N, C-alpha and C positions, 0 to 999 in steps of 0.2 A: 523713355516714355513707353507706355504700354502699346501693344500692337494695334489697339483700336483708337489710339489717339487721346484717350482720357488721361487726366492728370492723377487720378487715384483709382484704385481698385478696392471695392468694398466686399467683405465676406462676413458672414454671420456664423458664429460658433456658439450655439445655444443662445445665452443671453448676452454674449460679448460681440460687439461690433468691431471688426478689424478693418482699418482703412490703411492701405498700403500706398504710400506716395510713389508715383511712377516716373517722376522726372528727376534728372540729375541736378538741375539748377532751379532752386526756388528763390528767385532774385527779383523779378519784376512784379509790380503791383497787380497787373491784370491776372498773372498766374497765381499769385497769393490769394487774391479775391476769389478766383474760380475754385481753388483748393478749399478755401473756407466754406464756400457755398456747397461744394460736394460733401464736405464733412457734415455740415448741417443737414443736408438731405439724407445722408446715411443714418443720422441719429433720428430724424423724423420727430414724431411726437412721443417717443418712448419716455416713460418715467424711469428715473434712476438709471440712465444709460451707463453701460460699461463699455468704454472705448479704448482701443489700442490703435496707435498710429505708428506704422512701420516706416522706417527711414532707410531701409537697405539700399535703395537706388539713389539716395540723395548724397551729392558731393559738395554742394554749396548752398548756404542758407543765409538770407539777408536778415537784417535787424527787423524789417517789416514783417517777415515771416515769423520771427520770434514773437512779435506783437500779436499776430494772428493766433499763435498757439496759446498765448496767455489769455486771449479772449475766449478761445474754446475751453480752456481750463476753467475759467470763471463761470462760463455758462453750464458746464458739466457739474461743477460743484453746486451751483444754484438749483440744479435739478436733482440734487442728492445722488449724483452718479460718481463714477471713477474714471480717470484717464491715466494711461501709462504709455510712454513713448518707448520705442524699441528699435534696435539695430542702427544706432547712431554712429556714424563714422568718427574716428578718434579726433580728427581736426575740428569737426563740429562739436563734439563732446567737450573739447577744450573751451569753446565759446560758452557753452552752458556752465562750465565750472567757473570761468573768469567772471561771468555776469551774475553768478549765484543762482541761476535758473535750475541747476541740478538739485538745489534745495527746495525748489517749488514744485517741480515735476517728479513723478515717479518714473524712473528710467530703468529698463531692463535690456539685457544684451540681445534677446530674441523675442519674436512675437509670441512664441509658445510660453515663455516664462512671464511675459507681460499679460497674456490672457489669464494665467493663474493668479497674478498679482491683483488684477481688477475684480476677480471673483471673490477674493478674500475679504 
């Protein structure tokens, strides 16, 4: 978790919003809801948002968290934006592959390459 206790850390790189998940375990519904709320707040009322979600700190992710990510993806697409996930642990990446979510989400190895991907 981040030193200030927040579940995410948001940064703005020109037109790209980068949200870094700061907790190792994204498992419980209150945590997932709070992360979803923080992502929505980071996007705000931007049109065509370009969003990167970094998973460098995440070690465990529940199916409910995957559902939240699908909701975020749907909302971003409806706003004519782009979403890219980055820094996903190999074990979590296996879940994305098994469920076919690696075909739904743009996924990059680092936030830097993800920022470039959403700019394209």
